[in-house]
Backbone as CSV, one residue per row, in Angstrom:
resi,resn,N_x,N_y,N_z,CA_x,CA_y,CA_z,C_x,C_y,C_z
1,UNK,2.919,-0.673,18.081,2.642,-0.047,16.793,1.285,0.621,16.812
2,UNK,1.210,1.797,16.212,-0.068,2.484,16.030,-0.471,2.341,14.566
3,UNK,-1.700,1.928,14.323,-2.210,1.768,12.965,-3.512,2.529,12.818
4,UNK,-3.568,3.396,11.812,-4.785,4.134,11.501,-5.141,3.905,10.039
5,UNK,-6.438,3.839,9.777,-6.926,3.652,8.411,-7.762,4.856,8.009
6,UNK,-7.440,5.427,6.859,-8.238,6.505,6.285,-8.814,6.018,4.968
7,UNK,-10.110,6.162,4.774,-10.717,5.842,3.488,-10.771,7.126,2.666
8,UNK,-9.938,7.180,1.646,-9.759,8.387,0.860,-10.451,8.252,-0.494
9,UNK,-11.240,9.220,-0.825,-12.028,9.185,-2.054,-11.280,9.857,-3.190
10,UNK,-11.281,9.218,-4.349,-10.783,9.836,-5.574,-11.987,10.057,-6.490
11,UNK,-11.742,10.294,-7.758,-12.847,10.462,-8.690,-13.461,9.137,-9.113
12,UNK,-12.925,8.031,-8.594,-13.514,6.721,-8.839,-14.621,6.453,-7.836
13,UNK,-15.412,5.431,-8.108,-16.574,5.149,-7.256,-16.186,4.649,-5.873
14,UNK,-15.088,3.880,-5.792,-14.698,3.251,-4.532,-13.570,4.018,-3.873
15,UNK,-13.621,4.120,-2.550,-12.540,4.735,-1.796,-11.343,3.800,-1.728
16,UNK,-10.185,4.359,-1.441,-8.966,3.582,-1.257,-8.552,3.645,0.201
17,UNK,-8.195,2.510,0.767,-7.677,2.488,2.125,-6.250,3.025,2.139
18,UNK,-6.037,4.083,2.902,-4.701,4.599,3.181,-4.384,4.236,4.630
19,UNK,-3.252,3.564,4.837,-2.881,3.152,6.185,-1.720,4.009,6.684
20,UNK,-1.815,4.425,7.924,-0.744,5.157,8.590,-0.198,4.275,9.704
21,UNK,1.086,3.965,9.628,1.748,3.133,10.623,2.744,3.997,11.383
22,UNK,2.707,3.915,12.706,3.606,4.717,13.541,4.282,3.809,14.560
23,UNK,5.602,3.913,14.650,6.320,3.229,15.721,6.116,4.030,17.008
24,UNK,5.606,3.371,18.033,5.226,4.067,19.260,6.415,4.651,20.004
25,UNK,7.591,4.084,19.837,8.766,4.548,20.571,9.396,5.758,19.896
26,UNK,9.675,5.648,18.594,10.384,6.717,17.885,9.450,7.730,17.225
27,UNK,8.187,7.360,17.066,7.188,8.181,16.374,7.465,8.309,14.876
28,UNK,8.351,7.456,14.359,8.537,7.427,12.913,7.296,6.823,12.265
29,UNK,6.908,7.366,11.115,5.655,6.953,10.484,5.861,6.593,9.018
30,UNK,4.969,5.712,8.531,4.909,5.361,7.116,3.455,5.447,6.671
31,UNK,3.234,6.078,5.539,1.904,6.152,4.945,1.870,5.226,3.741
32,UNK,0.887,4.338,3.712,0.745,3.383,2.610,-0.412,3.816,1.718
33,UNK,-0.122,4.018,0.446,-1.118,4.346,-0.583,-1.931,5.600,-0.257
34,UNK,-1.289,6.773,-0.259,-2.009,8.030,-0.030,-2.791,8.441,-1.277
35,UNK,-4.007,7.997,-1.382,-4.796,8.139,-2.606,-5.139,9.587,-2.937
36,UNK,-5.407,10.380,-1.901,-5.839,11.766,-2.101,-5.816,12.465,-0.751
37,UNK,-6.183,13.746,-0.748,-6.433,14.490,0.488,-5.235,14.472,1.437
38,UNK,-4.137,15.082,0.983,-2.941,15.171,1.826,-3.234,15.903,3.131
39,UNK,-4.184,16.825,3.099,-4.518,17.581,4.313,-5.059,16.655,5.402
40,UNK,-5.918,15.713,5.021,-6.471,14.783,6.004,-5.382,13.863,6.553
41,UNK,-4.486,13.412,5.694,-3.385,12.570,6.142,-2.485,13.345,7.098
42,UNK,-2.166,14.571,6.731,-1.322,15.416,7.570,-1.967,15.682,8.928
43,UNK,-3.270,15.890,8.925,-3.987,16.120,10.184,-3.845,14.922,11.116
44,UNK,-3.976,13.714,10.561,-3.843,12.517,11.381,-2.414,12.359,11.888
45,UNK,-1.419,12.648,11.052,-0.030,12.578,11.489,0.230,13.549,12.636
46,UNK,-0.366,14.728,12.560,-0.203,15.710,13.633,-0.865,15.239,14.922
47,UNK,-2.045,14.632,14.808,-2.729,14.106,15.990,-1.871,13.040,16.665
48,UNK,-1.222,12.211,15.855,-0.381,11.138,16.377,1.001,11.627,16.769
49,UNK,1.293,12.905,16.492,2.609,13.484,16.758,3.707,12.649,16.103
50,UNK,3.460,12.294,14.852,4.332,11.384,14.123,5.196,12.132,13.118
51,UNK,6.359,11.569,12.860,7.298,12.097,11.882,7.277,11.200,10.648
52,UNK,6.755,11.707,9.538,6.606,10.881,8.342,7.964,10.615,7.711
53,UNK,8.342,9.337,7.687,9.627,8.907,7.133,9.475,8.332,5.739
54,UNK,8.435,7.512,5.522,8.245,6.833,4.247,6.825,7.016,3.726
55,UNK,6.728,7.089,2.400,5.459,6.960,1.690,5.588,5.698,0.841
56,UNK,4.791,4.691,1.161,4.909,3.397,0.484,3.759,3.235,-0.508
57,UNK,4.105,2.952,-1.762,3.112,2.744,-2.814,3.093,1.267,-3.200
58,UNK,1.954,0.618,-3.002,1.860,-0.796,-3.358,1.872,-0.997,-4.866
59,UNK,1.451,0.011,-5.613,1.553,-0.012,-7.067,1.322,1.400,-7.594
60,UNK,1.345,1.560,-8.917,1.455,2.884,-9.529,0.131,3.557,-9.868
61,UNK,-1.003,2.905,-9.697,-2.265,3.476,-10.155,-2.595,4.782,-9.436
62,UNK,-3.202,5.686,-10.173,-3.476,7.012,-9.650,-4.386,7.055,-8.440
63,UNK,-5.228,6.028,-8.252,-6.105,6.019,-7.082,-5.373,5.560,-5.825
64,UNK,-4.052,5.412,-5.918,-3.224,5.112,-4.745,-2.122,6.149,-4.534
65,UNK,-2.024,7.129,-5.424,-0.857,8.017,-5.410,-1.191,9.502,-5.397
66,UNK,-2.459,9.866,-5.307,-2.864,11.250,-5.523,-2.281,12.276,-4.571
67,UNK,-1.922,11.868,-3.352,-1.412,12.821,-2.362,0.101,12.752,-2.200
68,UNK,0.768,11.974,-3.040,2.210,11.760,-2.871,2.992,13.066,-2.949
69,UNK,2.765,13.847,-3.979,3.561,15.057,-4.193,3.377,16.047,-3.044
70,UNK,2.147,16.253,-2.620,1.898,17.189,-1.520,2.564,16.722,-0.229
71,UNK,2.516,15.421,0.050,3.155,14.905,1.253,4.675,15.004,1.160
72,UNK,5.220,14.738,-0.011,6.662,14.886,-0.217,7.101,16.314,0.053
73,UNK,6.351,17.256,-0.480,6.704,18.665,-0.318,6.624,19.109,1.138
74,UNK,5.689,18.548,1.876,5.488,18.961,3.262,6.463,18.305,4.225
75,UNK,6.788,17.028,3.976,7.569,16.268,4.951,8.939,15.821,4.449
76,UNK,9.213,15.948,3.177,10.463,15.439,2.605,10.621,13.950,2.885
77,UNK,9.518,13.232,2.891,9.544,11.786,3.129,10.032,11.052,1.886
78,UNK,10.609,9.885,2.097,11.105,9.079,0.997,9.991,8.194,0.458
79,UNK,9.765,8.258,-0.848,8.747,7.437,-1.486,9.355,6.098,-1.872
80,UNK,8.674,5.018,-1.513,9.146,3.666,-1.802,8.190,2.997,-2.780
81,UNK,8.737,2.481,-3.877,7.939,1.764,-4.862,8.837,0.776,-5.592
82,UNK,8.278,-0.355,-5.980,9.021,-1.395,-6.697,9.554,-0.838,-8.019
83,UNK,10.698,-1.338,-8.457,11.394,-0.704,-9.580,10.595,-0.754,-10.887
84,UNK,9.869,-1.833,-11.162,9.035,-1.836,-12.369,7.955,-0.769,-12.277
85,UNK,7.381,-0.625,-11.080,6.337,0.389,-10.896,6.897,1.798,-10.995
86,UNK,8.158,1.974,-10.611,8.794,3.273,-10.773,8.842,3.665,-12.249
87,UNK,9.123,2.687,-13.101,9.096,2.930,-14.544,7.663,3.136,-15.028
88,UNK,6.733,2.343,-14.473,5.336,2.465,-14.885,4.756,3.843,-14.573
89,UNK,5.276,4.476,-13.501,4.791,5.809,-13.148,5.012,6.828,-14.264
90,UNK,5.935,6.543,-15.149,6.228,7.452,-16.255,5.262,7.279,-17.419
91,UNK,4.411,6.259,-17.350,3.539,5.922,-18.472,2.076,6.142,-18.086
92,UNK,1.446,7.208,-18.585,0.046,7.486,-18.233,-0.924,6.407,-18.693
93,UNK,-0.509,5.595,-19.665,-1.361,4.486,-20.087,-1.429,3.388,-19.030
94,UNK,-0.465,3.380,-18.123,-0.439,2.390,-17.044,-0.973,2.985,-15.746
95,UNK,-0.561,4.207,-15.412,-1.017,4.812,-14.150,-2.491,5.174,-14.182
96,UNK,-3.003,5.493,-15.394,-4.394,5.904,-15.569,-4.714,7.182,-14.786
97,UNK,-3.679,7.983,-14.527,-3.880,9.222,-13.769,-4.856,10.169,-14.447
98,UNK,-4.847,10.196,-15.775,-5.712,11.131,-16.481,-7.180,10.807,-16.274
99,UNK,-7.502,9.534,-15.972,-8.894,9.191,-15.669,-9.316,9.761,-14.320
100,UNK,-8.351,9.894,-13.431,-8.643,10.321,-12.064,-8.452,11.820,-11.895
101,UNK,-7.684,12.418,-12.799,-7.494,13.856,-12.748,-6.365,14.304,-11.842
102,UNK,-5.264,13.509,-11.775,-4.109,13.914,-10.985,-2.873,13.933,-11.882
103,UNK,-1.853,14.727,-11.531,-0.650,14.803,-12.371,0.189,13.548,-12.270
104,UNK,1.019,13.329,-13.299,1.951,12.211,-13.264,3.025,12.461,-12.208
105,UNK,3.629,11.388,-11.699,4.606,11.466,-10.625,5.933,10.898,-11.119
106,UNK,7.018,11.631,-10.912,8.352,11.170,-11.254,9.141,11.006,-9.958
107,UNK,9.727,9.820,-9.756,10.471,9.538,-8.532,11.964,9.446,-8.809
108,UNK,12.751,9.677,-7.765,14.194,9.550,-7.867,14.599,8.067,-7.839
109,UNK,15.795,7.799,-8.312,16.273,6.426,-8.392,16.296,5.725,-7.035
110,UNK,16.648,6.441,-5.955,16.779,5.781,-4.659,15.438,5.466,-4.021
111,UNK,14.354,5.700,-4.750,13.029,5.353,-4.241,12.662,3.904,-4.555
112,UNK,13.461,3.220,-5.334,13.082,1.897,-5.817,13.388,0.804,-4.793
113,UNK,12.485,-0.172,-4.727,12.647,-1.303,-3.822,12.480,-2.596,-4.597
114,UNK,12.921,-3.696,-3.974,12.869,-5.004,-4.616,12.285,-6.036,-3.656
115,UNK,11.941,-7.181,-4.214,11.439,-8.312,-3.434,12.405,-8.654,-2.298
116,UNK,11.845,-8.842,-1.098,12.599,-9.215,0.103,13.414,-8.083,0.709
117,UNK,13.336,-6.876,0.177,13.948,-5.737,0.857,13.286,-5.543,2.216
118,UNK,14.048,-5.019,3.169,13.537,-4.758,4.509,13.419,-3.258,4.738
119,UNK,12.306,-2.855,5.301,12.042,-1.449,5.617,11.959,-1.330,7.135
120,UNK,12.750,-0.432,7.703,12.778,-0.262,9.154,12.136,1.062,9.534
121,UNK,11.202,0.939,10.436,10.461,2.087,10.940,10.568,2.047,12.463
122,UNK,11.535,2.765,13.019,11.781,2.644,14.445,12.140,1.214,14.783
123,UNK,11.376,0.595,15.696,11.606,-0.785,16.113,10.880,-1.796,15.219
124,UNK,10.163,-1.330,14.218,9.385,-2.211,13.357,10.162,-2.559,12.093
125,UNK,9.958,-3.780,11.615,10.587,-4.218,10.370,9.528,-4.776,9.432
126,UNK,9.549,-4.330,8.192,8.608,-4.779,7.167,9.395,-5.401,6.016
127,UNK,8.884,-6.507,5.505,9.511,-7.174,4.359,8.679,-6.956,3.111
128,UNK,9.340,-6.521,2.058,8.677,-6.316,0.774,8.442,-7.669,0.100
129,UNK,7.227,-7.882,-0.380,6.896,-9.098,-1.123,6.401,-8.681,-2.506
130,UNK,7.157,-9.020,-3.524,6.746,-8.707,-4.892,5.570,-9.601,-5.268
131,UNK,4.415,-9.002,-5.516,3.196,-9.767,-5.813,2.579,-9.289,-7.125
132,UNK,3.220,-9.573,-8.258,2.694,-9.118,-9.543,1.353,-9.763,-9.857
133,UNK,0.615,-9.092,-10.706,-0.685,-9.596,-11.141,-1.666,-8.467,-11.369
134,UNK,-1.883,-7.637,-10.350,-2.702,-6.436,-10.549,-1.957,-5.486,-11.475
135,UNK,-0.675,-5.306,-11.206,0.286,-4.737,-12.151,1.538,-5.595,-12.055
136,UNK,2.465,-5.401,-12.980,3.646,-6.271,-12.978,4.619,-5.946,-11.848
137,UNK,4.459,-4.789,-11.209,5.345,-4.434,-10.112,4.635,-4.281,-8.780
138,UNK,3.426,-4.780,-8.673,2.679,-4.672,-7.411,3.432,-5.364,-6.283
139,UNK,3.338,-4.787,-5.084,3.964,-5.382,-3.921,3.004,-5.390,-2.739
140,UNK,3.313,-6.264,-1.792,2.692,-6.260,-0.477,3.819,-6.088,0.537
141,UNK,3.496,-5.681,1.777,4.524,-5.635,2.805,4.024,-6.351,4.051
142,UNK,4.963,-7.048,4.694,4.631,-7.942,5.798,5.464,-7.596,7.017
143,UNK,4.797,-7.453,8.154,5.465,-7.226,9.433,5.295,-8.490,10.278
144,UNK,6.357,-9.262,10.418,6.278,-10.518,11.162,5.965,-10.270,12.635
145,UNK,6.586,-9.249,13.221,6.397,-8.960,14.637,4.941,-8.692,14.971
146,UNK,4.266,-7.923,14.144,2.870,-7.556,14.390,1.881,-8.471,13.671
147,UNK,2.402,-9.440,12.892,1.568,-10.395,12.157,0.585,-9.689,11.232
148,UNK,1.103,-8.723,10.477,0.272,-7.906,9.603,0.798,-7.923,8.173
149,UNK,-0.125,-7.994,7.229,0.185,-7.922,5.809,-0.649,-6.805,5.187
150,UNK,0.005,-5.940,4.413,-0.690,-4.882,3.672,-0.582,-5.249,2.198
151,UNK,-1.735,-5.577,1.594,-1.731,-6.251,0.289,-2.105,-5.363,-0.886
152,UNK,-2.361,-4.073,-0.653,-2.736,-3.216,-1.769,-3.935,-3.763,-2.508
153,UNK,-3.833,-3.846,-3.834,-4.920,-4.382,-4.655,-4.644,-5.811,-5.111
154,UNK,-3.734,-6.507,-4.441,-3.431,-7.879,-4.838,-4.474,-8.860,-4.329
155,UNK,-4.816,-8.760,-3.043,-5.691,-9.765,-2.443,-6.728,-9.111,-1.545
156,UNK,-7.978,-9.545,-1.702,-9.084,-9.130,-0.859,-9.680,-10.379,-0.208
157,UNK,-10.675,-10.196,0.635,-11.316,-11.351,1.260,-12.099,-12.150,0.208
158,UNK,-11.639,-13.352,-0.052,-12.339,-14.240,-0.958,-12.118,-13.967,-2.427
159,UNK,-11.259,-13.022,-2.779,-11.044,-12.725,-4.197,-9.706,-12.026,-4.374
160,UNK,-9.455,-11.548,-5.588,-8.187,-10.885,-5.898,-8.471,-9.602,-6.665
161,UNK,-7.416,-8.819,-6.888,-7.568,-7.551,-7.596,-7.771,-7.732,-9.094
162,UNK,-8.142,-6.646,-9.740,-8.351,-6.673,-11.187,-7.062,-7.046,-11.908
163,UNK,-7.229,-7.766,-13.010,-6.069,-8.133,-13.822,-6.258,-7.719,-15.282
164,UNK,-7.282,-6.921,-15.554,-7.591,-6.536,-16.924,-7.022,-5.171,-17.296
165,UNK,-6.224,-4.572,-16.418,-5.599,-3.280,-16.691,-4.186,-3.500,-17.224
166,UNK,-3.550,-2.464,-17.808,-2.217,-2.641,-18.390,-1.209,-3.245,-17.412
167,UNK,-0.459,-4.216,-17.875,0.558,-5.028,-17.185,-0.055,-6.020,-16.196
168,UNK,-1.371,-6.110,-16.120,-2.017,-7.078,-15.237,-1.968,-8.484,-15.807
169,UNK,-2.077,-9.484,-14.931,-2.031,-10.877,-15.371,-2.752,-11.746,-14.354
170,UNK,-3.764,-12.481,-14.790,-4.486,-13.387,-13.898,-3.570,-14.505,-13.409
171,UNK,-2.754,-15.051,-14.297,-1.829,-16.114,-13.905,-0.876,-15.621,-12.825
172,UNK,-0.342,-14.415,-13.015,0.621,-13.876,-12.053,-0.023,-13.609,-10.696
173,UNK,-1.232,-13.064,-10.693,-1.838,-12.723,-9.407,-2.199,-13.976,-8.616
174,UNK,-2.650,-15.020,-9.299,-2.947,-16.282,-8.606,-1.661,-16.891,-8.054
175,UNK,-0.588,-16.839,-8.832,0.701,-17.338,-8.354,1.191,-16.532,-7.153
176,UNK,1.014,-15.221,-7.211,1.452,-14.366,-6.104,0.709,-14.707,-4.823
177,UNK,-0.597,-14.842,-4.929,-1.406,-15.136,-3.741,-1.100,-16.529,-3.207
178,UNK,-1.032,-17.502,-4.111,-0.843,-18.889,-3.699,0.549,-19.144,-3.134
179,UNK,1.569,-18.623,-3.808,2.938,-18.985,-3.472,3.648,-17.994,-2.557
180,UNK,3.084,-16.792,-2.396,3.774,-15.784,-1.587,2.961,-15.293,-0.389
181,UNK,1.632,-15.266,-0.519,0.819,-14.727,0.568,0.169,-15.811,1.416
182,UNK,-0.382,-16.825,0.782,-1.042,-17.876,1.547,-0.066,-18.781,2.292
183,UNK,1.223,-18.594,2.067,2.217,-19.358,2.814,2.619,-18.640,4.099
184,UNK,2.113,-17.442,4.321,2.391,-16.731,5.565,1.685,-17.441,6.724
185,UNK,2.113,-17.195,7.962,1.454,-17.847,9.103,-0.050,-17.621,9.114
186,UNK,-0.785,-18.614,9.590,-2.248,-18.586,9.525,-2.863,-17.479,10.378
187,UNK,-2.121,-16.960,11.358,-2.661,-15.890,12.189,-2.326,-14.504,11.652
188,UNK,-1.825,-14.441,10.411,-1.555,-13.151,9.778,-2.863,-12.417,9.497
189,UNK,-2.863,-11.120,9.773,-4.013,-10.273,9.458,-3.681,-9.460,8.215
190,UNK,-4.576,-9.491,7.238,-4.351,-8.787,5.977,-5.199,-7.525,5.912
191,UNK,-4.540,-6.417,5.571,-5.217,-5.127,5.422,-5.203,-4.746,3.944
192,UNK,-6.337,-4.894,3.276,-6.415,-4.651,1.838,-7.098,-3.321,1.530
193,UNK,-7.381,-3.128,0.267,-8.294,-2.065,-0.144,-9.709,-2.437,0.317
194,UNK,-10.664,-1.487,0.366,-11.955,-1.768,1.006,-12.798,-2.879,0.420
195,UNK,-12.613,-3.270,-0.818,-13.522,-4.232,-1.419,-13.501,-5.567,-0.677
196,UNK,-14.682,-6.188,-0.551,-14.813,-7.560,-0.051,-14.208,-7.747,1.333
197,UNK,-14.526,-6.860,2.274,-13.971,-6.971,3.610,-15.082,-6.973,4.634
198,UNK,-14.762,-7.284,5.865,-15.760,-7.313,6.907,-15.218,-6.645,8.161
199,UNK,-16.077,-6.445,9.145,-15.684,-5.746,10.360,-15.359,-6.751,11.457
200,UNK,-14.150,-6.698,11.965,-13.695,-7.600,13.006,-13.763,-6.863,14.339
201,UNK,-14.634,-7.290,15.248,-14.840,-6.572,16.501,-13.606,-6.623,17.395
202,UNK,-12.817,-7.690,17.272,-11.663,-7.829,18.157,-10.638,-6.728,17.899
203,UNK,-10.378,-6.436,16.628,-9.382,-5.420,16.291,-10.026,-4.078,15.949
204,UNK,-11.362,-4.071,15.834,-12.108,-2.847,15.573,-11.593,-2.123,14.322
205,UNK,-11.421,-2.882,13.258,-11.011,-2.286,12.001,-11.395,-3.217,10.869
206,UNK,-11.366,-2.728,9.653,-11.673,-3.560,8.500,-10.452,-4.392,8.136
207,UNK,-10.615,-5.706,8.106,-9.493,-6.589,7.840,-10.001,-7.995,7.564
208,UNK,-9.099,-8.897,7.216,-9.451,-10.293,7.164,-8.218,-11.126,7.405
209,UNK,-8.441,-12.366,7.831,-7.316,-13.255,8.082,-6.862,-13.935,6.795
210,UNK,-5.566,-14.074,6.661,-5.004,-14.890,5.586,-5.114,-16.345,6.018
211,UNK,-5.746,-17.167,5.208,-5.870,-18.601,5.545,-5.417,-19.431,4.368
212,UNK,-4.883,-20.589,4.680,-4.452,-21.490,3.612,-5.662,-22.222,3.046
213,UNK,-5.630,-22.552,1.758,-6.710,-23.310,1.142,-6.395,-24.790,1.200
């Protein structure tokens, strides 16, 4: 597997981690949380000689979705988002797109995913984990083969995502982390948004290990 991280800036103070995953055999690719700058994402896909198959959104907030439309238009990739979040995308009070200055996004019905759905990218398999709390439809995705978890804004090193935004819940996010993420194998590597992370020399990327309490 090839994994690249792009820190993409929106009109908010903090950048968002956009991850590009490529199956080395088939060159099929998935982009997770394309916050902005479709040109930069496209440039990296071209460098990797990758074919973009999926655009995966961990949740509906505008600082994770700004480049979706441009990437869709360029690659005809399928956008994947949890069904509650698909509905939330229709509500600017939830997406907060107007704060960031990007248009609202409308997805087709076949873009919706559910808890425990499997996503296949060449020889790679990812399992969807519904992790509500940051929003009611937030998800993480887990690749058992590569021992990797992509947690969006659900879990960071030593803390969790905001729960004070529309559809957020502190009770739900703690339950999600405790009962769905911390039960993963102890050697799982979690790739979150940039907040509260450190540099691991072994993997030469920003990440942290999921550990049980």
